[in-house]
N, C-alpha and C positions, 0 to 999 in steps of 0.2 A: 681181687678183680679190678681191671682198669676201666676207666671211663672211656678211654679211646683205644682202639686195638688196631692191628694191621689189617687193612683192606676196608677200613671205614672211610665214608666219604665226609670230608670235614671242609668247613668254611672259615677262612682267616678273619678274626675280628678287630685286629689292629695291626699297624705296620704299614709297610709299602705295598703289601698285597691285600689290605683290606677288602673284603667281599668277595675275594676269588675262592673257587672250590677246587679240590684236588683229594686223591685218594692217598691214605696213609701207605707209605712203602715199608717202613720199619719204625719201631718203637725203640728208642734208645734209652741209656741209663740217664740219671739225674733229669728226669721228666721232659726229655725232648722227643720228638718227632720229625720224621723226614716225610715231607708231603710232595707228591708227584706234580711238578710244574710250579710250586711255590718257593719263594726265597732263592731264586736262582743266583748263583754268584760264578764269577769267571775265575778259573784257576790256570796259572801258567806253568805248565809242565815241559820239563826237559825230555829230549829224545833219549830213549834207552834201547839201543840196537839190540842188546842181549835179550830182551823180554819182548822185543817187537813193538815198542810203542813210538809213535811217530813225533809226539811231542806238539807243542803249540798251545792254543787257549781252548781250555774245555769247560763249557757250561754245564754246571751241575746243581743239584739242590743242596742247600744247607739246612742244619736242623733248626726247627722252630721249637719254642718252648710251648708245652701243651696248654698252658692258660692262655695262650694267642690264638687257639683254634677252638672251634665248637663242632660238635656232630651235626651234620646236615640231615634234616627231616624234609624228605622229597613231598610229603603229604602237605605241609604248610609253605614249603620253599624258603626256608629259613634256619637259622643255626638254633639247636635246642639244648637246654641243659638235661643232664642224665642222672638219673636216680636208679635205685635197685629195688627189687621185688623178689620175694621168694613164693614160687609156685607151690600149687598143691602136691606135686610130686616131689618137692624138696630142691629143684633146680633154682638157683640164683640167677636172674636175669637183669639186664639192663633195660630201663623203661625211659620214654619221654617225659619231662616233668609235667610239661603243658598239658598233654593229651593222656598219659598213662599208658600208651601204646608200647608193645614190646619191641625192643630194637634187634634183639637175637632172635631169629626165627627157629 
């Protein structure tokens, strides 16, 4: 089970985007995540008429290492550490370490 999953709201804790929030778009290999609106880079692309690409400068998200983001807790308004707990019915769920509140509903 991963600490950060697709669709989670996270907050950047280091780097040029420190303090900004966004939603995880994808979880990539080697512990990297794509977060909507964070770590934006400009990519210069050539036009490709056969595929219909116009070309130019495209701004897109670059991957961040998972250690540079924290799960956002709306109740406290801060980034929180995540732990695990096994419920009575046998399900393993993520919980906020500070409050013990279940992340997965």
